[in-house]
C-alpha positions in Angstrom: 0.0 0.0 0.0 1.2 3.5 -0.8 0.6 4.9 2.7 1.0 8.6 1.7 -1.6 8.1 -1.0 -3.9 6.4 1.4 -3.6 9.2 3.8 -4.3 11.8 1.1 -7.4 9.8 0.1 -8.6 9.6 3.7 -8.1 13.4 4.2 -9.9 14.2 0.9 -12.8 11.9 1.9 -13.1 13.8 5.2 -12.9 17.2 3.6 -15.3 16.3 0.8 -17.8 14.6 3.1 -18.1 11.4 0.9 -16.3 8.8 -1.0 -17.8 10.0 -4.2 -16.7 13.6 -3.7 -13.1 12.4 -3.0 -13.2 10.1 -6.0 -14.2 13.0 -8.3 -11.6 15.4 -6.8 -8.8 12.8 -7.0 -9.9 11.4 -10.4 -10.2 7.9 -9.0 -13.0 5.4 -9.0 -15.2 5.1 -5.9 -14.1 1.5 -5.3 -10.4 2.6 -5.4 -11.1 5.3 -2.9 -12.9 2.9 -0.6 -10.0 0.4 -0.9 -7.4 3.0 0.1 -9.4 3.9 3.2 -9.9 0.3 4.1 -6.1 -0.4 3.7 -5.3 2.6 5.9 -7.7 1.3 8.5 -6.0 -2.1 8.3 -2.6 -0.5 8.7 -3.5 1.6 11.8 -5.6 -1.2 13.2 -8.8 0.7 13.8 -11.9 1.9 12.0 -11.6 5.5 11.0 -15.0 6.3 9.5 -18.6 5.5 10.3 -20.2 4.7 7.0 -23.9 5.0 6.4 -25.9 5.4 3.2 -26.4 9.1 3.9 -23.2 10.4 5.5 -19.7 9.7 6.8 -18.4 10.7 10.2 -15.1 10.2 12.0 -14.7 7.6 14.7 -12.7 8.5 17.8 -9.7 6.8 16.1 -10.3 8.8 13.0 -10.3 12.1 15.0 -6.9 11.1 16.3 -5.4 10.0 13.0 -6.7 12.9 10.8 -4.4 15.6 12.1 -1.4 13.3 12.0 -2.2 12.4 8.4 -2.3 16.1 7.5 1.0 16.6 9.3 2.7 13.8 7.4 1.4 15.0 4.1 2.7 18.5 4.9 6.1 17.1 5.7 6.1 15.2 2.4 5.1 18.3 0.5 7.8 20.3 2.2 10.4 17.7 1.3 9.4 17.9 -2.4 9.5 21.6 -2.5 12.8 21.9 -0.6 14.7 21.4 -3.8 12.4 23.4 -6.0 13.4 26.6 -7.7 13.3 29.8 -5.6 9.8 31.0 -4.7 8.1 33.3 -7.2 7.4 36.9 -6.2 4.1 37.1 -4.3 1.4 38.6 -6.4 -2.4 38.5 -6.7 -5.3 38.5 -4.3 -5.3 37.2 -0.7 -8.6 37.1 1.3 -8.2 37.2 5.1 -10.9 37.2 7.7 -10.8 38.1 11.4 -13.0 39.6 14.1 -13.9 43.2 13.7 -12.0 44.2 16.8 -8.8 42.5 15.9 -9.0 43.7 12.3 -9.4 47.3 13.4 -6.8 47.3 16.2 -4.1 45.0 14.8 -4.6 43.5 11.4 -5.1 46.6 9.3 -1.7 48.0 10.1 -0.1 44.6 9.7 -1.6 44.3 6.2 -0.4 47.9 5.4 3.1 47.0 6.4 3.0 43.7 4.5 1.9 45.6 1.4 4.9 47.8 1.6 7.1 44.7 1.5 5.0 43.0 -1.2 3.4 45.6 -3.4 2.1 43.2 -6.0 -0.3 41.6 -3.5 -3.9 42.8 -3.0 -5.5 41.9 0.3 -9.3 41.6 0.8 -10.0 42.0 4.5 -13.2 40.4 5.6 -14.1 41.5 9.1 -16.7 39.1 10.5 -17.9 38.3 14.0 -18.6 34.6 13.3 -16.6 31.6 12.3 -16.6 31.2 8.5 -16.2 28.1 6.3 -13.0 28.9 4.5 -13.7 26.8 1.5 -17.3 27.8 0.9 -16.5 31.5 1.4 -13.2 31.5 -0.5 -11.1 32.6 2.4 -7.4 32.0 2.2 -6.5 32.8 5.8 -8.4 33.3 9.1 -7.1 34.7 12.3 -8.8 33.1 15.2 -8.6 33.3 19.0 -9.5 29.9 20.4 -8.6 27.0 22.6 -10.2 24.5 20.2 -9.2 24.1 16.5 -11.2 22.4 13.8 -9.4 19.1 12.9 -9.9 19.5 9.2 -7.9 22.8 9.0 -4.2 23.7 9.3 -3.3 26.2 12.0 -0.1 28.1 12.8 0.1 29.6 16.3 1.0 33.3 16.1 0.8 34.4 19.7 -1.2 34.1 22.9 -4.2 36.3 23.4 -4.6 37.6 27.0 -7.7 39.1 28.5 -8.5 41.7 31.1 -11.4 42.0 33.5 -12.3 45.7 33.6 -14.9 48.3 34.3 -15.3 52.1 34.1 -14.6 54.2 37.2 -18.3 55.3 37.1 -19.6 51.8 37.3 -17.3 51.0 40.2 -18.3 54.2 42.1 -21.9 53.1 41.8 -21.6 49.3 42.4 -18.3 48.8 44.3 -15.2 46.9 43.2 -15.1 43.1 43.3 -12.4 41.9 45.6 -12.3 38.3 44.6 -13.3 36.2 41.6 -16.5 35.0 43.3 -17.7 38.6 43.6 -18.2 38.8 39.9 -21.4 36.7 40.3 -22.9 39.7 42.1 -22.2 42.2 39.3 -23.6 43.0 35.9 -21.1 41.2 33.7 -21.3 41.9 30.0 -20.5 38.7 28.1 -19.4 37.6 24.6 -21.9 35.4 22.8 -19.3 32.8 21.9 -16.5 33.0 24.5 -17.3 32.7 28.2 -20.9 33.7 27.8 -21.9 32.2 31.2 -18.6 31.1 32.8 -15.4 33.1 33.2 -12.3 31.0 34.0 -9.1 32.3 35.6 -5.6 31.1 36.1 -3.5 32.3 39.1 -0.6 34.6 38.4 1.2 33.4 41.5 2.9 30.0 41.5 1.0 27.4 43.3 -2.3 29.2 43.1 -5.6 27.6 42.1 -7.6 27.9 38.9 -11.0 29.4 39.5 -14.2 29.8 37.5 -17.4 31.8 38.2 -20.8 31.8 36.6 -21.6 35.3 35.3 -24.5 37.1 33.6 -25.6 40.5 32.8 -27.9 42.9 30.9 -25.9 42.8 27.6 -24.2 40.1 25.5 -22.9 40.6 22.0 -20.9 38.7 19.4 -18.3 41.4 19.0 -15.8 42.9 21.3 -16.2 46.5 20.1 -19.9 46.4 21.0 -19.2 45.2 24.6 -16.4 47.7 24.9 -18.7 50.6 24.3 -21.1 49.4 26.9 -18.2 48.9 29.4 -17.0 52.5 28.7 -20.5 53.8 29.3 -20.5 52.3 32.8 -23.1 49.6 32.1 -21.1 46.7 33.6 -17.9 44.7 33.9 -16.2 43.3 30.7 -14.0 40.4 29.9 -12.0 42.0 27.1 -8.9 41.1 25.0 -5.9 43.0 26.2 -5.2 44.3 22.7 -8.4 46.3 22.7 -8.3 47.7 26.2 -4.7 48.2 27.2 -4.6 51.9 26.1 -7.8 52.6 27.9 -6.6 51.0 31.1 -3.3 53.0 30.8 -5.2 56.2 30.4 -7.6 55.6 33.3 -10.7 55.3 31.2 -11.0 51.7 32.4 -9.9 50.0 35.6 -8.4 46.5 35.5 -10.0 44.3 38.1 -8.7 41.2 40.0 -5.1 41.6 38.7 -3.9 38.7 40.8 -6.0 36.4 38.6 -5.5 36.1 34.8 -8.4 35.1 32.6 -7.6 31.9 30.8 -5.5 32.6 27.7 -6.5 31.9 24.2 -4.2 30.9 21.3 -4.0 33.3 18.4 -3.9 31.1 15.2 -3.5 31.7 11.5 -5.9 29.1 10.1 -6.0 27.9 6.5 -7.4 25.0 4.5 -4.4 23.2 3.0 -0.6 23.6 2.5 -0.7 21.7 -0.8 0.5 24.0 -3.5 0.4 26.9 -1.1 0.7 30.2 -3.1 3.6 32.6 -2.3 1.0 35.2 -1.2 -0.3 33.0 1.7 3.2 31.6 2.6 4.7 35.1 2.9 1.7 36.5 4.8 1.9 33.6 7.3 5.6 34.2 7.8 5.1 38.0 8.1 2.3 37.7 10.7 4.3 35.1 12.7 7.3 37.4 12.8 5.2 40.5 13.6 3.1 39.0 16.4 5.7 36.8 18.1 6.1 37.8 21.7 3.5 40.5 21.5 1.7 41.1 24.8 -1.8 40.6 23.4 
């Protein structure tokens, strides 16, 4: 069995959602695709896919094997390209998506600086406050803050995204300042629709401290940081905000950082894309540029 080919077939089946879709994409017959998957299952010693007449789904073993197959295919691709001719000059269109807040505060300037280095690249910035399907919406690169990555995508970690618990001086004057994490349950906490909507989690800054979590709720939730930030600045309640968006406001005194001895659980900042196969120079250079730019940044 050609194990690399079997891995490629398996990955294509998962990405396409069916044996027939993979067969069409790979220009193979459906029985050949099925045989490759079966041979891979025999090699690893476990069933990788649940097969029904209507859909395919990954087994627990399949979930474990899928990212490893992708990694091995990437290594193979890298080896083949290591002796290729020098990369072509990046040119053409690159579509990038990120949250509105990160796009406004960080990504726009990064794209401007990238453009000075690679003037033949045009960047289409798509600021969205939801997780997009990269293939369906023709997105080349997504910047995501998360602790959980989709197994069918490739991700490169760029940095760590820190958060700050904060409120306006006006809110604290009216309602008091929480002294411990548990006190947040007694306050109007403004929450993000997708991250920590009902539970805020904390890691201790001091060595040997305990992790804590507290159930929270409040009068406003929203799917975008910039909306919550306006409400926090207006004195409506307490916010759980990314450091990149509130650090200047804390420094100026417009917001007050709360519970500094406890740090909200960090998120990874990832550059996410669909495949490294035949990666264009535009995407490769943008990945390297963002990794260099954001490395070590105190987000």
